[in-house]
C-alpha positions, 0 to 999 in steps of 0.5 A: 500499499502507498503512503497516500493510500495510507494517509487516506485510510487513516483520515476515514477512520478519524471522520467515521469516529468524529460522526459516531460521536456527533450522532450519540450527542444528537441523540443524548436529549432523548432522554430528556424529552421522554421525561419531560412527557412523563411529567406533564402526565402527571400532571394531567393524571388527576384530571382524568378519570376515565379512560380515554383511548379505545373504541369504548372510552366515553364521550368528554364532549357531552359531559360536564366540564366540571368534573371531579379531580378522580374517578374510580371505577371498581377500586382501580384507577382506569386513567390513562393519561399517564400511558407511555404509548401516549407519549410516544404517539406525540413524539413520533409527530403523527396527528390525532384524527378526530373522526376515528376517535369519534368512532371509537368514543362510541359504546359498543356494550352496555358497560360503557353507558354510565360513562356516557352520562358524565356531566358536560362540565367534565366533558370539557374540562377533559377536552380541555386538558386534551387541547393542553396535552396536545399544545403541550406536545406540540411545543414539544414537538417544535422544541424537538424539532429546534434541536434536530434542526440545530443538531443536524445543521451541526452535523452538516457543518461538521461534515463540511469540516471533516470533508474540508479537513479531509480535503486538506489532509489529502493535499497534506498527503499528496504533497507529502508523498510528492515531496518523499518521493522526491527526497528519495529520488534524491537520496537515490541519486546521492546513493549512486553518485556516492557508490559512483564515487567508492567505484571511482576510489576503489579503482583508484586504490586497485590501480595503486595497489596494482602499481605497489604490487608491481614494484613489490615484484620489481623489489622480489625479483632483485632481492631474488637476483641479489640473493642468487647471485649471494647464493651462487658465490657461497656456492662458489665458496662452499665448493672451494672449501669442498676442494680445499677439504679434498686438498688437505684430505689428499695431502693428509693422505699423503702424509700418512702414506709416506710415514708408512712406507718409510718405516719406524726406523725413520720414524724420529726424521719426521717429528716436526712435520708431525706436529705441524701436520697434528695442528693443521688437522686440528686447525682444519677441523675447528674451521670446519666446526665453525662452518657447520655451526654458522651454516656458511662460508666467508671468505675469509674461511676459504682463504684460511682452509687455502692456507692450511692446504698450502702448510700441508702441501709444504710440510709434504715438500719437505718429506719428499726431500727427507725421503729423498735424503733417506732414500739416496743415504739408503743407496748409498749404504746398500753401495757401501754393503756391496762393496763392504760384502765384496771385500768380506767375501774375499776374506771369510763367508759372513753369517746373515742375521735376521733383523732383531726388530722383526724377530725379537718381540715383546710379549703383549702389555695387556693381554688376556684369555678371560681367566688368567691376569694379563702378563706385563713384558718390557721390550728386548733389550736390543729395542730402542725404547722410543721405537714407536711399536713398542709405544701403547699409542702413538702422540697422535692418537693420545692428543685425539683421546684426552681431547675427547676424554677431557670433552666427556668428563667435563660435561659429564660433571655438569650433568651429575647434577640433573642426574641426581636429582631425585625430583627429575626423575620423571623428565629422565625417565621421559628423555630415556622413553624419547630417545630409546623407542626411536634408536631401538626401532631403527632398521632399513626396512624402507625410506620412510620408516628410516627418516622417520626414526632420524626426525624424531630423534633430530627434533629432540636435540632440536629443542623440539617437542616430542613424544615420550609415551603418553606425554611430551618431553623437551631438552628445553625442560631442563638447563641440563637437559640438552647435554643430558639427552645428547650424552644419553643418545651417544651412550644409546647409539654406542650400546647398539653395537653389543644389542643388535650388531654383535650378533648381526653385521649388516644392523651396523649400517643403518645405525651409523648412517643416522649417526653420521646425520646427527653428528653433522648436526650436532658435533657434541654428538659425535664427540660424545659418541667417540667417548663412549666408544673408547670406554668401550674399547680404547683399541679404537683409538688405537690406545694400549692402556697400561696398567697404573701403580696401585691399580687392582686387576679388576679396575684395569680390565674394566678400563680394556673393556671387560665387564664382570657379573655379581660377585666380580666374575670375570665374563667370557673371552668369547663374550668380550670378543663379540662385544668388541666386534660389534663396537669396531663394526659401528666404528668402522661402519661410521667411517665408511658411511655416505652423508646424505644428500641434502646436507652438504656438510662434510663428513665429520669422520670419514675414511681418512680417520680409518686410514689413521686407526688402521696405520696407528694399529699396525704401528703398535705391538699387536695383543693376542685375540683382541687385535686380530678381531678387530682389524679382522671386522674392520677391513670387512667392513671398511675394507672396500672403501678405503681399497677405492680411496687408497688403491695401491697405498692400501694393498702395501698396508696390507702386505705390511699388515701380512709380513712384519705385523702377522709375523709378530702376532703368530709368536703370541697368537695361536687362537681363531681370529687370528687364523682368520684375519690371516686368511682374509689377508690372503684372499684379499691379496690373491684376488686383489680386491675386497667384496661390500659389506652386506647391507651397506647403504645406497648413496640415493637411499635418503 
């Protein structure tokens, strides 16, 4: 419904209400009219004694005008002047019909005869009263008509006023409707203009955003190009460092091979060079650790790595010169020997004696057979005390061993506070669960399973919350949590050698792969790993620990890796050798493991350490059982990779092993490990190759 229609309907309702109110005002006067008629009837009632209405009423024209004030017939009032019907007839405005009244006044029966005989005076009074009544009635009717006329005029005037008001209201409603329509149109035009303005502003804003986005894209492209240039430069720096690493490794190998070839009798001539190389190796390793920690390479570090390589090359030049001098001296000595031999042949034949160093060998300093205590033996009087063959450890390996041991003891003392705190028992237990569960499940069944175990352990050492049973644990739960978990994880990896690797050689490679990956990201883990490895088997340094003065036999054997049951019962020798075999397999697997292809960090303990261990243990006097066991397991696990890296030099080392070393070992050892090592070396030298071990992981596995 439109606005105008609603206004008209409201006006009609108002007029109707007013009309009803005016009619009620007009009808309110009829009550007073009725009361006046009744009052007049009451006045006339005493004058009328007979019935005045009906066909049998008395003829008042023939009666006497002097009627008594009251006539009673049969004890009842027959006066009908106060009948309301008479007043009603008067109110209706009808005229009295005299002919009909006369006809009605004629007697119809004999019972009205006494009434007809009324006196004339009574009749006259009656007529007069009747006429007076009629006059009153006419006056009343006139007054009523006048009132009605006045009220009709009022109603007419009210109707005219209402019509005028209605017309006015309609005009005002029409004007209001037109005004509102105009206002609506203006508002609509305003809204349209506002929308157009907003659209223009949005378009301008969008254009500005597009321009800003274009500028941002341009900046991003500029930054990307700059970043690519930086990445290219960093890649060049990393590649340069890798080349320096390869060059340094090659220089170290050259130096080690040179020392291996010269023999022990000339070792003292290279003392200065050995010290220089040890310092360079330590500095170079420190440089690599710094690069790994920062995860970036600077030009200064590249130049420093190149400088280390130059210094190592200079050392190798000095070694080459010394070797040339030794070779010239040997040639001169041979010539002199030949000349002396020729001169001696002319005089008398001489008896040829074998070199003392190869034939006269001491008994092992720490050999055990599981029941007898190790027997000390001093080297032969013909052997010089500083000969490397009879030293328990080389200076280089001793320095490395002491460094790892000091690192472990320092952190072990610090973390003791957490380990002894009874309030942190639940925390330690959760850390153990977070470590033991994934480590025990390490296997190369599939790539996803393998990576999942690595991710869980790396997340723990990175400080993330990891699942431990039904709860969560983080190394940030205690200030010493990182050190505690790192040490605990390293110890758990070493313990895998006893629990699984000792009975399953192929299990060493998955464990070693994750150990190397963690070592790359967390160098402290690698140091703790070596510390626990050296504690379990010091021969992997190699270091033949001596028995100190005042040290009990049991404590001494514990330092060599032996275990004692309750009551101080020493474990059997085969159990000891089995555990040592697992440790040798794990260590060799770590050395030959190829790092992850997604991690550019160099191998933290690669083939050069395997070469160092092999050459150092061959320069030590052999020990029964343990040395043959470790060398055999090491060659079976890492021999193929060492042969591929060092080629003919590796075969030369095996020939030294087959000759001098096995000659010394045969004089003190006749057990199964020695026979197995002897057969393995003969097979390798005969075939000229070493089979790759079973279970070794491929380069692209992860």
